[in-house]
Backbone as CSV, one residue per row, in Angstrom:
resi,resn,N_x,N_y,N_z,CA_x,CA_y,CA_z,C_x,C_y,C_z
1,MET,0.853,-1.184,0.000,0.000,0.000,0.000,0.898,1.247,0.000
2,ASN,0.636,2.169,-0.915,1.508,3.335,-0.966,1.144,4.378,0.094
3,GLU,2.059,5.283,0.305,1.910,6.282,1.369,0.707,7.191,1.140
4,GLU,0.406,7.469,-0.111,-0.723,8.350,-0.434,-2.044,7.764,0.049
5,ILE,-2.215,6.459,-0.149,-3.457,5.807,0.299,-3.535,5.818,1.829
6,LYS,-2.410,5.564,2.489,-2.391,5.601,3.955,-2.808,6.973,4.468
7,GLN,-2.288,8.015,3.842,-2.621,9.375,4.268,-4.083,9.710,3.970
8,LYS,-4.644,9.067,2.957,-6.055,9.271,2.637,-6.932,8.816,3.803
9,PHE,-6.573,7.680,4.420,-7.307,7.205,5.601,-7.182,8.215,6.745
10,CYS,-5.980,8.734,6.934,-5.757,9.708,8.022,-6.599,10.964,7.805
11,ARG,-6.662,11.439,6.576,-7.459,12.639,6.282,-8.945,12.380,6.479
12,GLU,-9.400,11.226,6.039,-10.837,10.911,6.098,-11.340,10.713,7.529
13,PHE,-10.531,10.038,8.359,-11.040,9.611,9.662,-10.291,10.207,10.856
14,GLY,-9.248,10.990,10.577,-8.522,11.632,11.662,-7.378,10.779,12.169
15,SER,-6.259,11.405,12.436,-5.070,10.665,12.857,-5.237,10.019,14.224
16,ASP,-6.249,10.456,15.006,-6.479,9.826,16.311,-7.194,8.488,16.174
17,ARG,-7.806,8.238,14.992,-8.534,6.974,14.801,-7.965,6.145,13.665
18,VAL,-6.808,6.560,13.157,-6.091,5.785,12.142,-4.655,5.619,12.611
19,LEU,-4.232,4.367,12.761,-2.872,4.063,13.185,-2.159,3.370,12.030
20,LEU,-0.950,3.833,11.714,-0.178,3.247,10.619,0.903,2.335,11.170
21,GLU,1.059,1.184,10.515,2.030,0.172,10.960,1.845,-0.135,12.456
22,GLU,0.599,-0.368,12.836,0.246,-0.617,14.238,0.512,-2.074,14.622
23,PRO,1.338,-2.318,15.655,1.608,-3.693,16.094,0.315,-4.396,16.545
24,MET,0.005,-5.506,15.905,-1.230,-6.219,16.221,-1.159,-6.950,17.557
25,LYS,0.055,-7.127,18.102,0.149,-7.758,19.419,-0.541,-6.915,20.484
26,ARG,-0.766,-5.638,20.206,-1.485,-4.770,21.132,-2.993,-5.001,21.089
27,HIS,-3.449,-5.745,20.088,-4.888,-5.864,19.853,-5.374,-7.316,19.811
28,THR,-4.553,-8.259,20.266,-4.982,-9.654,20.333,-4.751,-10.188,21.744
29,THR,-5.599,-11.107,22.164,-5.436,-11.692,23.499,-4.226,-12.618,23.557
30,PHE,-3.703,-13.040,22.408,-2.473,-13.826,22.350,-1.245,-12.955,22.647
31,ARG,-1.414,-11.620,22.450,-0.307,-10.657,22.578,0.818,-10.990,21.591
32,ILE,0.381,-11.366,20.382,1.300,-11.749,19.310,0.837,-11.059,18.035
33,GLY,1.789,-10.667,17.188,1.407,-10.166,15.870,2.203,-8.966,15.424
34,GLY,2.598,-8.986,14.146,3.315,-7.872,13.548,2.380,-6.732,13.178
35,PRO,2.870,-5.732,12.434,2.104,-4.517,12.185,1.036,-4.651,11.101
36,ALA,-0.087,-3.960,11.329,-1.098,-3.777,10.289,-0.750,-2.485,9.559
37,GLU,-0.791,-2.517,8.240,-0.455,-1.313,7.470,-1.329,-0.139,7.892
38,VAL,-2.636,-0.377,7.928,-3.585,0.655,8.365,-4.538,0.032,9.370
39,PHE,-4.685,0.675,10.513,-5.579,0.208,11.578,-6.585,1.329,11.824
40,VAL,-7.857,1.082,11.500,-8.883,2.129,11.577,-9.918,1.788,12.625
41,MET,-10.327,2.811,13.386,-11.361,2.652,14.409,-12.554,3.541,14.044
42,PRO,-13.461,3.042,13.188,-14.595,3.867,12.754,-15.521,4.216,13.919
43,GLY,-16.178,5.369,13.796,-17.053,5.816,14.877,-18.519,5.508,14.666
44,ASN,-18.893,5.168,13.422,-20.299,4.887,13.142,-20.417,4.049,11.868
45,LEU,-21.637,3.663,11.575,-21.919,2.787,10.432,-21.479,3.425,9.113
46,GLU,-21.749,4.727,8.966,-21.397,5.416,7.715,-19.898,5.372,7.476
47,GLU,-19.116,5.475,8.555,-17.666,5.423,8.388,-17.200,4.028,7.975
48,VAL,-17.867,2.994,8.475,-17.536,1.632,8.035,-17.779,1.513,6.533
49,GLN,-18.926,2.045,6.081,-19.228,2.009,4.651,-18.178,2.753,3.837
50,LYS,-17.724,3.889,4.358,-16.713,4.687,3.660,-15.385,3.932,3.581
51,ILE,-15.010,3.260,4.665,-13.768,2.470,4.665,-13.845,1.365,3.616
52,LEU,-14.991,0.666,3.565,-15.153,-0.405,2.576,-15.092,0.148,1.159
53,GLU,-15.635,1.341,0.982,-15.606,1.975,-0.341,-14.166,2.242,-0.780
54,ILE,-13.347,2.755,0.145,-11.939,3.001,-0.172,-11.231,1.686,-0.482
55,CYS,-11.519,0.669,0.322,-10.885,-0.643,0.098,-11.257,-1.214,-1.262
56,ARG,-12.515,-1.050,-1.658,-12.935,-1.538,-2.973,-12.243,-0.750,-4.085
57,THR,-12.259,0.571,-3.940,-11.680,1.440,-4.976,-10.192,1.185,-5.167
58,GLU,-9.491,1.008,-4.035,-8.036,0.841,-4.089,-7.609,-0.620,-4.116
59,ASP,-8.602,-1.521,-4.144,-8.346,-2.967,-4.172,-7.480,-3.402,-2.987
60,LEU,-7.919,-3.008,-1.789,-7.188,-3.320,-0.561,-7.871,-4.440,0.214
61,PRO,-7.115,-5.408,0.701,-7.711,-6.411,1.594,-8.033,-5.763,2.940
62,TYR,-9.070,-6.267,3.604,-9.412,-5.740,4.922,-9.825,-6.875,5.847
63,PHE,-9.741,-6.584,7.132,-10.116,-7.583,8.144,-10.895,-6.874,9.244
64,ILE,-12.019,-7.472,9.654,-12.839,-6.911,10.727,-12.380,-7.492,12.058
65,LEU,-12.045,-6.608,12.990,-11.506,-7.018,14.290,-12.434,-6.587,15.421
66,GLY,-12.632,-7.504,16.379,-13.324,-7.133,17.613,-12.269,-6.832,18.655
67,ASN,-12.142,-7.740,19.637,-11.059,-7.539,20.616,-9.947,-8.575,20.451
68,GLY,-9.925,-9.237,19.300,-8.800,-10.105,18.955,-8.645,-11.328,19.830
69,SER,-9.759,-11.893,20.269,-9.683,-12.990,21.238,-9.584,-14.369,20.600
70,ASN,-9.683,-14.465,19.298,-9.634,-15.786,18.647,-8.741,-15.710,17.415
71,LEU,-7.607,-15.000,17.572,-6.847,-14.593,16.409,-5.337,-14.743,16.609
72,LEU,-4.675,-15.302,15.602,-3.223,-15.356,15.572,-2.754,-14.571,14.347
73,VAL,-2.059,-13.466,14.587,-1.581,-12.606,13.509,-0.118,-12.930,13.209
74,SER,0.205,-13.022,11.945,1.563,-13.333,11.499,2.593,-12.370,12.097
75,ASP,3.792,-12.877,12.292,4.889,-12.020,12.764,5.192,-10.913,11.762
76,ARG,4.870,-11.159,10.504,5.094,-10.146,9.467,3.937,-9.154,9.389
77,GLY,2.902,-9.395,10.184,1.785,-8.469,10.229,0.762,-8.712,9.141
78,TYR,-0.007,-7.677,8.830,-1.096,-7.769,7.855,-0.965,-6.636,6.853
79,ARG,-0.776,-7.015,5.593,-0.634,-6.004,4.535,-2.010,-5.629,4.017
80,GLY,-2.711,-4.817,4.785,-4.054,-4.398,4.431,-4.614,-3.496,5.510
81,VAL,-5.935,-3.432,5.565,-6.637,-2.539,6.489,-7.344,-3.352,7.565
82,VAL,-7.035,-3.088,8.813,-7.762,-3.693,9.927,-8.806,-2.688,10.399
83,ILE,-10.071,-3.121,10.417,-11.182,-2.264,10.845,-11.663,-2.773,12.197
84,GLN,-11.424,-1.997,13.236,-11.789,-2.452,14.579,-13.169,-1.944,14.985
85,LEU,-14.116,-2.871,15.107,-15.455,-2.549,15.613,-15.466,-2.933,17.084
86,ASP,-14.988,-2.043,17.907,-14.811,-2.371,19.322,-15.389,-1.256,20.167
87,ARG,-14.537,-0.326,20.609,-14.944,0.689,21.572,-16.079,1.582,21.073
88,ASN,-16.139,1.846,19.751,-17.180,2.723,19.216,-18.446,1.976,18.810
89,PHE,-18.451,0.679,18.998,-19.624,-0.136,18.660,-19.964,-1.040,19.848
90,GLY,-20.089,-0.442,21.021,-20.280,-1.238,22.228,-21.600,-1.025,22.944
91,GLU,-22.589,-0.504,22.246,-23.869,-0.193,22.899,-24.630,-1.461,23.299
92,VAL,-25.215,-1.424,24.492,-26.036,-2.539,24.993,-27.294,-1.954,25.622
93,LYS,-28.467,-2.368,25.116,-29.740,-1.879,25.660,-30.656,-3.064,25.961
94,VAL,-31.304,-3.002,27.130,-32.272,-4.036,27.504,-33.672,-3.512,27.214
95,GLU,-34.443,-4.276,26.454,-35.829,-3.919,26.150,-36.705,-5.126,26.439
96,GLY,-37.337,-5.124,27.606,-38.142,-6.271,28.015,-37.249,-7.482,28.230
97,THR,-37.538,-8.557,27.499,-36.701,-9.761,27.608,-35.678,-9.836,26.471
98,GLU,-35.556,-8.736,25.730,-34.580,-8.687,24.631,-33.406,-7.790,24.996
99,ILE,-32.253,-8.128,24.429,-31.087,-7.258,24.540,-30.657,-6.867,23.134
100,HIS,-30.584,-5.550,22.912,-30.135,-5.015,21.633,-28.700,-4.550,21.835
101,ALA,-27.765,-5.152,21.105,-26.349,-4.841,21.320,-25.625,-4.646,20.004
102,SER,-24.615,-3.769,20.031,-23.781,-3.526,18.857,-22.661,-4.561,18.797
103,ALA,-22.063,-4.672,17.620,-21.087,-5.736,17.363,-19.889,-5.702,18.293
104,GLY,-19.475,-4.513,18.724,-18.284,-4.399,19.552,-18.515,-4.601,21.037
105,ALA,-19.756,-4.848,21.431,-20.047,-5.070,22.847,-19.408,-6.366,23.328
106,LEU,-18.702,-6.310,24.441,-18.113,-7.519,25.004,-19.211,-8.449,25.512
107,LEU,-19.006,-9.740,25.344,-19.982,-10.713,25.835,-20.142,-10.585,27.348
108,SER,-19.055,-10.271,28.047,-19.125,-10.098,29.505,-20.008,-8.920,29.869
109,THR,-19.971,-7.838,29.084,-20.811,-6.660,29.332,-22.280,-6.993,29.115
110,ILE,-22.562,-7.762,28.060,-23.941,-8.174,27.781,-24.461,-9.064,28.908
111,ALA,-23.600,-9.963,29.391,-24.003,-10.867,30.479,-24.330,-10.089,31.747
112,VAL,-23.567,-9.045,32.033,-23.846,-8.206,33.209,-25.185,-7.497,33.051
113,ALA,-25.444,-6.973,31.854,-26.720,-6.290,31.594,-27.892,-7.255,31.753
114,ALA,-27.718,-8.482,31.268,-28.770,-9.496,31.399,-29.015,-9.822,32.866
115,ARG,-27.943,-9.995,33.619,-28.077,-10.326,35.037,-28.783,-9.211,35.803
116,ARG,-28.402,-7.972,35.527,-29.031,-6.840,36.223,-30.518,-6.733,35.929
117,ALA,-30.919,-7.219,34.743,-32.333,-7.193,34.366,-33.046,-8.492,34.720
118,SER,-32.343,-9.371,35.456,-32.884,-10.687,35.843,-33.310,-11.512,34.631
119,LEU,-32.490,-11.447,33.583,-32.760,-12.234,32.384,-31.798,-13.415,32.343
120,THR,-32.336,-14.587,32.039,-31.520,-15.799,32.013,-31.380,-16.338,30.593
121,GLY,-30.331,-17.118,30.354,-30.095,-17.722,29.049,-28.776,-17.333,28.443
122,PHE,-28.124,-16.297,29.040,-26.859,-15.833,28.485,-25.683,-16.101,29.417
123,GLU,-25.951,-16.808,30.516,-24.887,-17.043,31.496,-23.684,-17.770,30.886
124,PHE,-23.934,-18.664,29.939,-22.856,-19.454,29.336,-21.791,-18.578,28.681
125,ALA,-22.177,-17.397,28.211,-21.272,-16.560,27.421,-20.522,-15.524,28.248
126,GLY,-20.856,-15.391,29.509,-20.292,-14.329,30.329,-18.784,-14.351,30.464
127,GLY,-18.177,-15.527,30.336,-16.729,-15.632,30.490,-15.978,-15.797,29.190
128,ILE,-16.708,-15.794,28.065,-16.040,-15.899,26.767,-15.412,-14.548,26.449
129,PRO,-14.095,-14.490,26.243,-13.411,-13.203,26.083,-13.490,-12.658,24.667
130,GLY,-14.701,-12.344,24.218,-14.853,-11.852,22.862,-15.963,-10.829,22.765
131,THR,-16.168,-10.324,21.554,-17.239,-9.374,21.301,-18.427,-10.087,20.661
132,LEU,-19.547,-9.399,20.653,-20.762,-9.982,20.084,-20.573,-10.320,18.612
133,GLY,-19.932,-9.418,17.857,-19.765,-9.659,16.426,-19.062,-10.960,16.127
134,GLY,-17.908,-11.162,16.756,-17.163,-12.397,16.540,-17.915,-13.617,17.012
135,ALA,-18.625,-13.468,18.130,-19.381,-14.596,18.683,-20.502,-15.037,17.757
136,VAL,-21.138,-14.064,17.097,-22.219,-14.382,16.163,-21.656,-15.070,14.915
137,VAL,-20.574,-14.535,14.377,-19.980,-15.091,13.156,-19.658,-16.572,13.337
138,MET,-19.055,-16.923,14.486,-18.594,-18.301,14.679,-19.521,-19.127,15.568
139,ASN,-20.699,-18.578,15.895,-21.621,-19.294,16.786,-20.879,-19.784,18.033
140,ALA,-20.271,-18.843,18.732,-19.488,-19.169,19.929,-20.360,-19.866,20.969
141,GLY,-19.714,-20.714,21.753,-20.454,-21.430,22.784,-19.560,-21.876,23.916
142,ALA,-20.195,-22.237,25.018,-19.480,-22.758,26.184,-20.510,-23.345,27.143
143,TYR,-20.082,-24.375,27.873,-20.911,-24.969,28.928,-22.332,-25.292,28.466
144,GLY,-22.426,-25.859,27.269,-23.717,-26.344,26.779,-24.574,-25.307,26.095
145,GLY,-24.132,-24.051,26.048,-24.904,-23.006,25.378,-24.185,-22.501,24.151
146,GLU,-24.944,-22.018,23.169,-24.372,-21.438,21.957,-25.144,-20.183,21.598
147,MET,-24.523,-19.326,20.776,-25.183,-18.089,20.383,-26.503,-18.354,19.664
148,LYS,-26.566,-19.441,18.907,-27.799,-19.741,18.162,-29.002,-19.942,19.088
149,ASP,-28.728,-20.256,20.352,-29.810,-20.478,21.309,-30.511,-19.184,21.710
150,VAL,-29.825,-18.059,21.550,-30.362,-16.785,22.072,-30.560,-15.715,21.005
151,LEU,-30.099,-15.950,19.793,-30.219,-14.925,18.754,-31.629,-14.837,18.184
152,ARG,-32.125,-13.603,18.016,-33.403,-13.399,17.335,-33.191,-12.871,15.923
153,LYS,-32.266,-11.914,15.793,-31.915,-11.411,14.464,-30.567,-10.700,14.535
154,VAL,-29.937,-10.565,13.367,-28.619,-9.936,13.294,-28.621,-8.889,12.195
155,MET,-28.030,-7.716,12.491,-27.863,-6.694,11.463,-26.463,-6.838,10.876
156,VAL,-26.391,-6.924,9.561,-25.099,-7.127,8.904,-24.904,-6.125,7.769
157,MET,-23.659,-6.043,7.315,-23.315,-5.261,6.129,-22.587,-6.191,5.174
158,ASP,-22.957,-6.142,3.911,-22.226,-6.973,2.956,-21.007,-6.200,2.439
159,GLN,-20.243,-6.816,1.560,-18.977,-6.222,1.136,-19.154,-4.991,0.250
160,SER,-20.392,-4.763,-0.218,-20.663,-3.563,-1.014,-21.121,-2.401,-0.138
161,GLY,-21.313,-2.672,1.174,-21.754,-1.623,2.091,-23.242,-1.623,2.363
162,LYS,-23.976,-2.549,1.759,-25.421,-2.629,1.980,-25.706,-3.209,3.358
163,VAL,-26.666,-2.599,4.082,-27.021,-3.033,5.439,-28.392,-3.701,5.420
164,PHE,-28.501,-4.860,6.084,-29.782,-5.557,6.169,-29.801,-6.474,7.377
165,GLU,-30.983,-6.970,7.704,-31.145,-7.860,8.855,-31.362,-9.293,8.393
166,ILE,-30.848,-10.231,9.193,-31.059,-11.655,8.932,-31.738,-12.251,10.160
167,PRO,-32.941,-12.818,10.011,-33.587,-13.459,11.159,-32.838,-14.720,11.575
168,ALA,-32.964,-15.077,12.833,-32.192,-16.193,13.397,-32.347,-17.481,12.597
169,GLU,-33.559,-17.750,12.124,-33.797,-19.019,11.440,-33.098,-19.100,10.081
170,GLU,-32.569,-17.973,9.593,-31.875,-17.975,8.302,-30.355,-17.863,8.447
171,LEU,-29.849,-17.952,9.683,-28.418,-17.747,9.929,-27.570,-18.993,9.652
172,GLN,-28.227,-20.149,9.472,-27.520,-21.403,9.169,-26.366,-21.648,10.149
173,MET,-26.674,-21.530,11.431,-25.635,-21.657,12.444,-25.347,-23.113,12.767
174,GLY,-24.061,-23.453,12.711,-23.606,-24.788,13.063,-22.469,-24.680,14.056
175,TYR,-21.695,-25.751,14.181,-20.571,-25.726,15.126,-19.494,-24.788,14.606
176,ARG,-19.350,-23.648,15.263,-18.367,-22.607,14.963,-18.481,-22.068,13.530
177,THR,-19.711,-21.991,13.044,-19.915,-21.415,11.713,-21.319,-20.828,11.595
178,SER,-21.527,-20.071,10.522,-22.825,-19.447,10.237,-22.801,-18.937,8.802
179,ILE,-23.957,-18.523,8.297,-24.009,-17.953,6.950,-23.209,-16.656,6.902
180,ILE,-23.089,-15.984,8.048,-22.327,-14.730,8.109,-20.860,-15.003,7.799
181,LYS,-20.352,-16.081,8.346,-18.958,-16.459,8.102,-18.748,-16.861,6.651
182,THR,-19.622,-17.710,6.127,-19.430,-18.224,4.765,-19.656,-17.148,3.706
183,ALA,-20.536,-16.167,3.989,-20.828,-15.116,3.012,-19.919,-13.901,3.170
184,GLY,-19.159,-13.858,4.250,-18.253,-12.734,4.463,-18.947,-11.450,4.872
185,TYR,-20.107,-11.571,5.546,-20.809,-10.379,6.023,-20.104,-9.792,7.253
186,ILE,-20.356,-8.516,7.507,-19.851,-7.846,8.696,-21.003,-7.677,9.677
187,VAL,-20.853,-8.178,10.880,-21.897,-8.017,11.897,-21.836,-6.599,12.460
188,LEU,-22.985,-5.943,12.486,-23.076,-4.599,13.063,-23.759,-4.622,14.430
189,GLY,-24.667,-5.566,14.620,-25.372,-5.675,15.890,-26.323,-6.851,15.856
190,ALA,-26.951,-7.125,16.996,-27.875,-8.257,17.073,-28.897,-8.029,18.174
191,VAL,-29.995,-8.745,18.053,-31.017,-8.759,19.101,-31.023,-10.156,19.709
192,LEU,-30.853,-10.207,21.022,-30.855,-11.470,21.747,-32.186,-11.626,22.469
193,SER,-32.723,-12.818,22.424,-33.990,-13.107,23.094,-33.724,-13.998,24.305
194,LEU,-33.952,-13.437,25.505,-33.709,-14.179,26.739,-35.020,-14.409,27.475
195,LYS,-34.945,-14.942,28.681,-36.156,-15.224,29.468,-36.034,-14.602,30.851
196,GLU,-37.182,-14.270,31.422,-37.175,-13.761,32.795,-36.711,-14.869,33.727
197,GLY,-35.854,-14.509,34.665,-35.328,-15.507,35.585,-35.262,-14.997,37.006
198,ASN,-34.756,-15.845,37.864,-34.583,-15.484,39.274,-33.173,-14.941,39.460
199,LEU,-33.068,-13.709,39.984,-31.778,-13.044,40.081,-30.755,-13.858,40.863
200,GLU,-31.169,-14.425,41.994,-30.222,-15.192,42.813,-29.741,-16.448,42.095
201,GLU,-30.651,-17.081,41.345,-30.263,-18.276,40.587,-29.304,-17.909,39.450
202,ILE,-29.549,-16.770,38.821,-28.664,-16.297,37.752,-27.279,-16.016,38.322
203,LYS,-27.226,-15.342,39.464,-25.941,-15.041,40.115,-25.199,-16.323,40.485
204,MET,-25.957,-17.301,40.989,-25.354,-18.561,41.413,-24.743,-19.312,40.227
205,LEU,-25.495,-19.358,39.111,-24.990,-20.048,37.920,-23.789,-19.304,37.346
206,THR,-23.846,-17.985,37.339,-22.731,-17.179,36.839,-21.470,-17.440,37.650
207,ARG,-21.630,-17.475,38.971,-20.493,-17.709,39.866,-19.925,-19.113,39.649
208,LYS,-20.807,-20.088,39.485,-20.381,-21.477,39.287,-19.569,-21.620,37.997
209,LEU,-20.059,-21.024,36.904,-19.356,-21.121,35.633,-18.024,-20.374,35.679
210,SER,-18.003,-19.239,36.388,-16.774,-18.471,36.527,-15.722,-19.261,37.298
211,GLU,-16.152,-19.947,38.351,-15.215,-20.764,39.139,-14.679,-21.925,38.317
212,GLN,-15.547,-22.545,37.514,-15.102,-23.648,36.645,-14.057,-23.161,35.647
213,ARG,-14.336,-21.996,35.057,-13.432,-21.440,34.059,-12.069,-21.122,34.678
214,THR,-12.100,-20.496,35.851,-10.865,-20.096,36.520,-10.040,-21.307,36.941
215,SER,-10.714,-22.345,37.411,-9.991,-23.518,37.916,-9.458,-24.405,36.800
216,LYS,-10.092,-24.380,35.632,-9.728,-25.319,34.571,-8.997,-24.700,33.383
217,GLN,-9.037,-23.366,33.251,-8.426,-22.734,32.087,-7.229,-21.879,32.497
218,PRO,-6.221,-21.767,31.639,-5.002,-21.011,31.966,-5.181,-19.508,31.737
219,LEU,-6.077,-18.908,32.498,-6.413,-17.499,32.280,-5.279,-16.553,32.650
220,GLU,-4.271,-17.085,33.338,-3.149,-16.235,33.753,-2.147,-15.995,32.619
221,TYR,-2.331,-16.666,31.479,-1.432,-16.493,30.341,-2.209,-15.967,29.125
222,PRO,-1.532,-15.206,28.244,-2.177,-14.812,26.992,-2.447,-16.046,26.122
223,SER,-3.634,-16.098,25.550,-3.980,-17.189,24.637,-5.113,-16.713,23.738
224,ALA,-5.532,-17.584,22.838,-6.677,-17.267,21.983,-7.858,-18.166,22.336
225,GLY,-7.898,-18.608,23.585,-8.963,-19.518,23.991,-8.699,-20.927,23.478
226,SER,-9.753,-21.675,23.225,-9.588,-23.035,22.696,-8.891,-22.973,21.345
227,THR,-7.795,-23.695,21.211,-6.976,-23.600,20.006,-7.552,-24.428,18.859
228,PHE,-8.144,-25.572,19.199,-8.688,-26.463,18.177,-10.188,-26.656,18.366
229,LYS,-10.868,-26.926,17.250,-12.292,-27.269,17.318,-12.452,-28.634,17.974
230,ARG,-13.628,-28.891,18.495,-13.911,-30.186,19.111,-14.212,-31.204,18.003
231,PRO,-13.366,-32.241,17.853,-13.660,-33.256,16.833,-14.903,-34.051,17.251
232,GLU,-15.694,-34.425,16.279,-16.932,-35.156,16.597,-16.613,-36.441,17.360
233,GLY,-17.215,-36.570,18.522,-17.017,-37.760,19.341,-15.821,-37.704,20.270
234,TYR,-15.095,-36.598,20.250,-13.880,-36.480,21.069,-13.820,-35.092,21.720
235,PHE,-12.810,-34.915,22.575,-12.453,-33.596,23.095,-11.005,-33.335,22.714
236,ALA,-10.747,-32.184,22.088,-9.400,-31.888,21.613,-8.381,-31.934,22.750
237,GLY,-8.728,-31.333,23.893,-7.795,-31.282,25.018,-7.390,-32.660,25.509
238,LYS,-8.350,-33.578,25.549,-8.043,-34.934,26.028,-7.177,-35.687,25.023
239,LEU,-7.455,-35.517,23.731,-6.628,-36.155,22.707,-5.183,-35.671,22.808
240,ILE,-5.022,-34.376,23.028,-3.679,-33.792,23.131,-2.976,-34.305,24.388
241,MET,-3.702,-34.346,25.488,-3.135,-34.847,26.751,-2.756,-36.327,26.619
242,ASP,-3.648,-37.124,26.034,-3.392,-38.558,25.881,-2.290,-38.854,24.861
243,SER,-1.918,-37.838,24.089,-0.799,-37.974,23.141,0.527,-37.634,23.797
244,GLY,0.485,-37.322,25.096,1.712,-37.012,25.828,2.250,-35.621,25.558
245,LEU,1.357,-34.708,25.165,1.813,-33.376,24.761,1.556,-32.290,25.806
246,ARG,1.102,-32.654,26.974,0.912,-31.654,28.034,2.249,-30.943,28.300
247,GLY,2.243,-29.615,28.224,3.452,-28.842,28.486,4.423,-28.764,27.323
248,TYR,4.086,-29.382,26.178,4.974,-29.351,25.018,5.206,-27.904,24.577
249,ARG,6.461,-27.567,24.252,6.814,-26.184,23.925,7.515,-26.070,22.582
250,VAL,7.265,-24.949,21.933,8.071,-24.494,20.800,8.346,-23.023,21.075
251,GLY,9.592,-22.688,21.357,9.913,-21.305,21.707,9.102,-20.864,22.914
252,GLY,8.405,-19.747,22.771,7.594,-19.227,23.879,6.171,-19.726,23.888
253,ALA,5.814,-20.610,22.944,4.461,-21.177,22.891,4.442,-22.518,23.609
254,GLN,3.365,-22.786,24.318,3.290,-24.021,25.107,1.867,-24.558,25.135
255,VAL,1.757,-25.892,25.074,0.478,-26.537,25.365,0.267,-26.393,26.871
256,SER,-0.818,-25.763,27.260,-1.047,-25.490,28.676,-1.047,-26.777,29.497
257,GLU,-0.366,-26.737,30.623,-0.386,-27.877,31.537,-1.699,-27.943,32.298
258,LYS,-2.385,-26.818,32.359,-3.654,-26.748,33.091,-4.806,-27.280,32.243
259,HIS,-4.783,-26.979,30.947,-5.823,-27.430,30.022,-5.165,-27.592,28.656
260,CYS,-5.017,-28.838,28.199,-4.271,-29.118,26.972,-4.960,-28.610,25.708
261,GLY,-6.194,-28.156,25.826,-6.885,-27.586,24.670,-6.455,-26.161,24.383
262,PHE,-5.617,-25.594,25.264,-5.158,-24.214,25.104,-3.672,-24.184,24.767
263,VAL,-3.316,-23.398,23.768,-1.915,-23.045,23.536,-1.720,-21.660,24.129
264,ILE,-0.697,-21.511,24.968,-0.488,-20.243,25.666,0.819,-19.577,25.224
265,ASN,0.855,-18.271,25.413,2.062,-17.487,25.188,2.723,-17.301,26.551
266,THR,3.861,-17.945,26.755,4.510,-17.886,28.072,5.262,-16.578,28.288
267,GLY,5.248,-15.715,27.268,5.872,-14.412,27.466,6.513,-13.822,26.234
268,ASP,7.118,-14.672,25.409,7.819,-14.145,24.239,7.542,-14.977,22.989
269,ALA,6.383,-15.603,22.934,6.055,-16.463,21.788,5.857,-15.638,20.521
270,THR,6.291,-16.205,19.412,6.017,-15.618,18.100,4.855,-16.386,17.464
271,ALA,4.302,-15.802,16.417,3.239,-16.492,15.688,3.775,-17.785,15.079
272,GLU,5.029,-17.762,14.653,5.630,-18.954,14.060,5.801,-20.058,15.108
273,ASP,6.109,-19.662,16.355,6.165,-20.648,17.448,4.824,-21.350,17.589
274,VAL,3.764,-20.561,17.614,2.414,-21.117,17.798,2.040,-21.998,16.619
275,ARG,2.292,-21.507,15.417,1.948,-22.291,14.226,2.694,-23.624,14.206
276,SER,3.987,-23.590,14.530,4.795,-24.820,14.536,4.302,-25.788,15.596
277,LEU,3.962,-25.260,16.762,3.445,-26.105,17.840,2.128,-26.762,17.411
278,MET,1.230,-25.973,16.832,-0.064,-26.511,16.397,0.125,-27.597,15.343
279,LYS,1.066,-27.387,14.434,1.337,-28.376,13.379,1.825,-29.686,14.002
280,HIS,2.729,-29.582,14.974,3.256,-30.778,15.628,2.141,-31.511,16.386
281,VAL,1.346,-30.765,17.121,0.238,-31.370,17.880,-0.712,-32.096,16.936
282,THR,-1.054,-31.452,15.829,-1.975,-32.052,14.848,-1.402,-33.359,14.303
283,GLU,-0.116,-33.374,13.991,0.523,-34.572,13.433,0.568,-35.716,14.442
284,ILE,0.917,-35.402,15.696,1.029,-36.454,16.718,-0.342,-37.036,17.050
285,VAL,-1.353,-36.167,17.201,-2.706,-36.654,17.514,-3.227,-37.540,16.383
286,TYR,-2.963,-37.140,15.134,-3.418,-37.959,14.009,-2.697,-39.309,13.992
287,ALA,-1.390,-39.290,14.260,-0.602,-40.527,14.261,-1.088,-41.491,15.339
288,LYS,-1.465,-40.969,16.499,-1.866,-41.824,17.617,-3.328,-42.256,17.558
289,PHE,-4.211,-41.350,17.096,-5.651,-41.626,17.183,-6.388,-41.581,15.842
290,GLY,-5.701,-41.166,14.768,-6.372,-41.076,13.472,-7.413,-39.981,13.414
291,VAL,-7.282,-38.994,14.291,-8.234,-37.876,14.345,-7.507,-36.605,13.896
292,THR,-8.113,-35.883,12.957,-7.520,-34.640,12.468,-8.077,-33.460,13.249
293,LEU,-7.210,-32.765,13.957,-7.617,-31.567,14.693,-7.658,-30.373,13.737
294,GLU,-8.747,-29.614,13.807,-8.865,-28.413,12.987,-8.736,-27.183,13.876
295,PRO,-8.005,-26.156,13.417,-7.843,-24.957,14.242,-9.173,-24.258,14.496
296,GLU,-9.365,-23.802,15.709,-10.489,-22.911,15.993,-10.015,-21.464,15.891
297,VAL,-8.748,-21.252,16.206,-8.152,-19.921,16.115,-8.017,-19.527,14.642
298,LYS,-8.260,-18.247,14.337,-8.120,-17.742,12.967,-6.695,-17.257,12.736
299,PHE,-6.207,-17.413,11.516,-4.881,-16.939,11.135,-5.029,-15.702,10.244
300,LEU,-4.254,-14.688,10.534,-4.301,-13.460,9.744,-2.902,-13.079,9.295
301,GLY,-2.734,-12.826,7.999,-1.419,-12.459,7.476,-0.742,-13.659,6.829
302,GLU,0.532,-13.494,6.473,1.282,-14.534,5.782,2.006,-15.438,6.764
303,PHE,1.835,-16.754,6.586,2.512,-17.737,7.430,3.354,-18.647,6.555
């Protein structure tokens, strides 16, 4: 990308909301990643449309970022435009038994709003370290619940900038996928349908799930959450543990000793460390059990 195009973003959106050659390790929960050529933080829907228009006109690749909780960015960074729908797209409103939230709203923030309104059904998502947009795209889930269980409709933008709503029954949500993912739509917001509940019971379930998460997951280290998808009929973490890979390391990347389904950054891991570790784990698990592990974490940039 030439300097003139970079400066065009700065002029259009202001130098306070456009960062050039921004280290992506500052924007991922893995704390790994080289620079994005252009990192833009749009303030409203119209600005997102304008960014897409520039990307189309200049033939620039782009990537939509929430809070980077399921992402591994190349050490060489991303030669394109990162559009962060985070701090400026974090609205959460409770209307009866529905919650209307923007794409950048953290799942933990939505869970707090639901609890305060004595609404039940979203407790499973309270500890997932992601935003609503990413959770909808991949049908995020935990502890027996999934986003498809609570979604009523989603507002999206297609790659031409057109905005429209998709009702829940047309989202084609499966295990870590949806029509939004396959069609390349951008999530702008969603309406969640919950149920009236008992506040004390909601608090109790929230506390129980939080304790389970804290005791079983390596939350003290940077990671991207579950590294691999759950193979049908198996659990990725158990396959990895039974393959003798607990604590296995490549550079600063390690299979967590606390939960083998997590690859953690012990402090100085590179993206290449993580990629190499994942490749080795996949090969050993296949050799021992004939099961192919598929990444749940997304890769961005050149590997």
